[in-house]
N, C-alpha and C positions, 0 to 999 in steps of 0.2 A: 504492498499500501505507499501512496506516494502521498504525503497531507501537502497539497498546493496552498493552501487557505484553509482558515479555522477561525469559527466565527469570535467575536470579538468577546461576548458572554457568554459561556457556558457555565452551566449550571445542570450539577447531579448530585443537590443534595444530600443523600442517602449511601454515596455510589462508595463500599470502603475497598472492594477490590479491584484493580484494572492490570489489564496483561494486553502488553501493546508490541505483538510478536511481527519481525520484517517492516518497522517502519520506518519512512524517508520521511523526514522535514527539509523542506526547503530553505525557511528560514528558522534560527531558532526562536523566534517568540512565537511560532506559531505553538513549539513545546507549553512555554510561558502559561498562554495564552491558556491551554487545556491545561493545565494543572489547578490553573490557579481558582477554576471552578468546584474544584473539590475538595472541599472544606472539612470532610469525617475522615477521607482516604487513610488506611489503614495498610497497604500493601500493593506494593506495586511493581512489578517486573515488566522490563524494557530492552526490547532486542534490537540496536541499531546494525544494518548492515550496508554496507557502501553509502553510510553519507555526506550531504555536503556542509554538514555543521561545521563548523569553527569551535563554538562554545557552547556546553551544556549547563543549564541549571535548576536545578531542582531545589524546590524550596517547599513544603508541605508540614507544617507544624504538629500534626497527626498522625504524619505517615511512621508507620511499626517495621515495616520486613520492604527492605530494596534489593529488588534483583536485579541487574544492568549490562547489560553482554553487547559489547562493541566492537565490531567485526567489520575489518576492511574501512577505518574511517579513517583516513588519511592525513582529511581537512582538519580531525576535532583537537587542537590545540589546549583546549582548556575545560577542565568542569566541575562547577560547586555540588556541594552537595549539603544544603543545612534544613535539617532534617532531627530538631531539637527529640523528641520521641523514639524514636529509630533502635530498635532491637537487635532488629540482623540486617548484614550486610554482604550481602554478594557482588563482587564486580570485578567482570572477568573483561580485559582489555587486551585483546589481541593486536594491537597495532602498534606498542611497541615493547623490545625486547628487555628493557628496563622500566619498570615499575618508582614512583615516588607516592607516596601520598602522605599525607599531614592530616590532621586530625583539630579539633578547635573545644574546647571543651568551656 
């Protein structure tokens, strides 16, 4: 699935689990618009394959579980995860031979 546009207002007030597989976002702002309307989301799994994204930001205060799979995303230079309720994180980044992560508390 390729998302070329996302409505600026998405409201799914009861959605607690979201799984996006093999998604391509044309612009990073579309991902942020999609996630901004999910106020009670607890479980998120996303698989990006061959994306044109340069940056990826995930900021969901209610998120408890995040699985993020990055495959063949040569353009992705930076991702930021701001999820204060997070209890489980799985991050698979096959783009780089050497990984560097930092956690802020």
